PLY file of the C-alpha trace (Angstrom):
ply
format ascii 1.0
element vertex 119
property float x
property float y
property float z
element edge 118
property int vertex1
property int vertex2
end_header
102.33 89.04 122.51
103.32 88.84 118.84
105.38 91.76 117.58
104.97 92.67 113.90
107.56 94.92 112.28
106.89 96.14 108.76
109.33 97.50 106.23
109.51 98.34 102.55
107.01 101.15 102.11
107.84 104.32 100.23
107.17 106.47 97.21
106.88 104.90 93.78
105.62 105.99 90.40
102.48 104.53 88.93
103.28 101.27 87.18
106.17 100.57 89.50
106.74 97.89 92.11
107.37 97.65 95.83
107.82 94.79 98.24
106.61 95.01 101.80
107.94 92.75 104.52
106.59 91.94 107.96
108.65 90.11 110.54
106.78 88.41 113.36
108.29 87.59 116.72
106.81 86.19 119.88
107.01 82.95 121.75
104.20 80.70 122.92
102.02 81.59 119.94
101.24 79.51 116.90
100.61 81.65 113.83
97.38 80.67 112.10
97.11 83.36 109.45
98.99 86.40 108.22
97.86 89.08 105.87
97.89 92.69 104.80
95.31 95.42 105.18
95.43 98.99 103.98
93.75 102.25 104.84
93.60 105.25 102.57
92.79 108.73 103.92
89.11 109.05 104.69
88.44 105.40 104.00
87.94 102.29 106.07
90.67 99.76 106.56
90.32 97.03 103.94
91.72 93.59 103.38
94.39 93.38 100.70
95.57 89.78 100.99
95.41 86.96 103.49
97.32 83.72 103.79
96.23 80.94 106.13
98.14 77.88 107.18
97.55 75.18 104.60
95.18 77.29 102.52
95.31 79.26 99.32
95.81 83.01 99.66
92.89 85.38 99.21
93.14 88.74 97.52
90.96 91.79 97.22
89.53 92.05 93.72
91.30 95.37 93.25
94.76 93.79 93.60
94.29 90.37 92.01
96.92 89.69 89.41
99.10 92.55 90.66
99.92 91.70 94.28
101.36 88.49 95.64
101.48 87.46 99.28
104.08 85.00 100.45
105.55 83.74 103.68
108.92 82.46 104.82
107.86 80.28 107.76
111.44 79.65 108.85
111.92 83.40 109.32
108.35 84.11 110.47
108.26 86.78 107.81
105.60 87.55 105.26
105.90 89.61 102.11
103.62 91.53 99.82
104.99 91.95 96.33
103.14 94.79 94.65
103.44 95.36 90.92
101.71 97.61 88.39
100.96 100.01 91.19
98.13 102.48 90.72
97.40 105.83 92.31
94.54 104.23 94.22
96.96 101.84 95.93
98.20 104.78 97.98
97.51 103.94 101.63
99.01 102.92 104.92
99.58 99.19 104.76
99.21 97.16 107.94
100.56 93.73 108.65
98.07 91.43 110.37
98.52 88.18 112.23
96.10 85.77 113.83
97.80 83.52 116.35
96.73 80.78 118.70
97.77 80.09 122.27
96.11 77.62 124.60
93.22 77.24 122.13
92.54 80.99 122.22
92.75 83.16 119.11
94.43 86.56 119.11
94.76 89.29 116.49
97.88 91.42 116.18
98.71 94.42 114.03
101.84 96.10 112.84
102.40 99.83 113.11
101.75 100.43 109.43
103.94 101.51 106.54
103.08 104.24 104.06
102.88 103.43 100.36
102.50 106.42 98.08
102.01 106.01 94.34
102.61 109.12 92.27
101.68 109.95 88.68
0 1
1 2
2 3
3 4
4 5
5 6
6 7
7 8
8 9
9 10
10 11
11 12
12 13
13 14
14 15
15 16
16 17
17 18
18 19
19 20
20 21
21 22
22 23
23 24
24 25
25 26
26 27
27 28
28 29
29 30
30 31
31 32
32 33
33 34
34 35
35 36
36 37
37 38
38 39
39 40
40 41
41 42
42 43
43 44
44 45
45 46
46 47
47 48
48 49
49 50
50 51
51 52
52 53
53 54
54 55
55 56
56 57
57 58
58 59
59 60
60 61
61 62
62 63
63 64
64 65
65 66
66 67
67 68
68 69
69 70
70 71
71 72
72 73
73 74
74 75
75 76
76 77
77 78
78 79
79 80
80 81
81 82
82 83
83 84
84 85
85 86
86 87
87 88
88 89
89 90
90 91
91 92
92 93
93 94
94 95
95 96
96 97
97 98
98 99
99 100
100 101
101 102
102 103
103 104
104 105
105 106
106 107
107 108
108 109
109 110
110 111
111 112
112 113
113 114
114 115
115 116
116 117
117 118
């Protein structure tokens, strides 16, 4: 099992910035990809950003140029730097991890952290 613990959510004014962090822990797994999803009230969960081992990160069109995903492999921690936040960025943000063990692929999710952007 991979445990994902998120932090950094909160309330911010439109135009402001926040940084989310997600610490991964768990032995016997090799992390293949980490990313962030979000879910706003009444909407489906959507991909925000994804980073794969050895690949370039992918971003949702709605956050390109404003959000940056990064990873500290030594700490098994990923970050989502969010700038120029908009009201429509308000959502619960979930950390995601795809990990491999014995050639099998597994998906793991964090508990979610609330981001609220106010006017």
